[in-house]
C-alpha positions, 0 to 999 in steps of 0.5 A, a space after each residue: 048272328 044278326 047285328 041289331 041296332 035300336 035307333 027307333 021303337 022297332 029294331 033294325 036287323 042287319 045280316 052282315 057287319 055294317 059300317 057305323 058313322 057318327 055325326 058330331 054336330 058341333 064346331 067352334 065356328 062354322 066355315 063359310 062354305 060348309 053346308 053340313 049340319 052343325 051348331 056352335 059348340 057348348 060343353 053342356 049340349 055336347 055332354 048331353 048329346 054324347 050321353 045319348 050317343 053312348 046309350 045308342 052305341 050300347 045297343 049295337 051288337 058288333 062287330 062292325 065293319 068300320 067306324 067313322 066319327 065325323 062332323 062337325 068337328 069331333 075333336 072340338 069335344 072336351 077330352 073327357 067327353 071324347 074319351 067317354 064316347 071312344 071307350 064305348 066304341 073301342 071293341 065294336 070293330 072287327 079285328 081288321 077294322 078301321 076306326 077313323 076320327 075327323 079332327 081339325 088342327 086347332 082342336 087337336 092336342 097331344 092328349 087327345 092324340 094319345 087318348 085316341 090311340 089308347 082307345 082303338 082309333 087307328 086312322 085320323 082324317 085331319 081337316 088341313 084344307 090348305 097349306 096357304 094362310 091366305 087361302 085358309 083365311 078366305 075359307 074362314 078356317 081357324 088354324 094356320 098352315 103351320 098349325 096344320 103341319 104341326 097336327 100331322 107331325 104330332 099324330 105321326 110322332 105319337 104313333 098314328 100309322 094311317 093319317 089322311 089330310 084334306 085339301 080344297 082347291 079352286 078357291 077364288 083367286 087361287 092359281 094352278 102354281 100355288 095349288 101345285 106348291 101346296 101339293 108339293 108341301 103336303 106330300 112331304 108330310 108323313 101322311 098316307 092318304 089325301 082327299 082333294 075336293 073342289 070348292 063348291 058353292 052350296 045354297 044356304 051358305 055365306 059363300 053362296 051369298 057372296 057369289 050372288 052378290 059378286 063379292 066372290 068370283 068363282 074360278 073358271 072350270 078350265 082352271 079348276 080342271 087343270 088343278 084337279 089333273 095336277 093333283 092326279 099327276 103330282 100325287 101319283 108321282 109321289 106314291 099316292 094312288 088315286 082309288 076314287 074320284 077325290 081320294 089318293 092313298 099309299 098302298 094299303 091305306 085307302 079308306 075301308 069305311 068309304 069303300 063300304 059306301 062305294 060298294 053300296 054296303 049297309 051302314 048305320 048313321 048316328 047323330 042329327 042328319 046322319 044317313 043309314 042304309 040297312 036291308 035296302 032301306 035308306 033313312 036320314 035322321 032329323 037335322 037338329 041336335 035338340 030335336 034328335 035328343 028329345 026324340 031319343 029320350 022319348 023313344 020316338 023315331 029319329 028319322 025324318 025321311 025313309 025309303 025302301 029302295 026297289 031292286 032296280 033302284 038299288 042296282 042303279 045306285 050301286 052302279 052310280 057310286 061304284 063307277 067313282 072308283 079307279 077299279 070301276 065295275 066288274 060285270 061278275 061283281 055287279 051281277 052277284 051284288 045286285 042280281 042284274 046284268 050291268 050291260 043289259 041294265 045300262 044298255 042305253 047309257 053305256 054306248 053313249 058314255 063310251 062314245 063320249 070318251 068318259 068310260 072304257 071296257 075292262 078286258 081279259 084277253 078278248 073278254 070284256 070284264 067290266 067298265 071303268 072311267 077314263 081320264 076324261 071321265 074322272 073330270 066329269 064323273 057327276 055326268 057319268 054317275 047321273 047317266 047310270 041312275 
């Protein structure tokens, strides 16, 4: 049975259970480094926006592969608004499906935790970002290190069995030793997944302006590389297997929703700036909450950009995202997925990437079965992905 989503005047038919991403475009305060679309929270706008989301959710015929509510700050929603949205999503995932909500420590309380557990959420992604108060202040975060730890402990106490925590490294003035201390503190908490992201300086953010004015001096790449390698080593020793460039998980706790992206499978995006990928068509919603609501109310298309990917472009993008994973790309998997032979498709790129020490062949006996990143390739994954596009 097809899965239908009516996000625009014409319907979109998905022939397999897609993943669903919902973008909540509200924050209590915008972080200086963030370039994701969001606006300052106000209850009236949030309530009206949630009503529109619910009307869109009700047009989705499940079950879905997974649900991920991100932002912005989903936990910034008032509890009653939050509960109303979650109640409409509760029965849409498959029985083994993953239902993740992003939360920030300062807007997570016991009642919201219990509400999420009662309405089917089975995974939390907590935006801790750091366990160093000085670093949190630099980044413009609203919570303290102590509050971040309390959020994790409360989620665990009430019954969440799959908790992910985010960490940012490479903040100006940070040292490898202070970063190792944070990692040591994080793995002592009852978490199952860690996402480690190097701080980036995105155009249009206050942090980018600070770099241009030289009031912020980014760390040398040799230092950030050492920090990244420290994360791989420390987390690995504590049972967190690296399964993707930035993601580490205990056995069975890798993000199914994110793996759906890295396998280049279909997904629906609701909310301003959210992206969908259905039947080879990629589209992006308008990046303004008021315009998004106006279009939804009047039945106009929600998208500001759409493109139909050719089989060749889709195959190359599949290679570029799948190589990010620890398991890499299996030749048989790739042919079944795309219809292309990876060795023939990338006959120019692969020898160079192997020669440069970024990737290696996987093999069973003397038979080559695929490719995967080497340690150096993890450090320069953007270079590898770009070469495969």
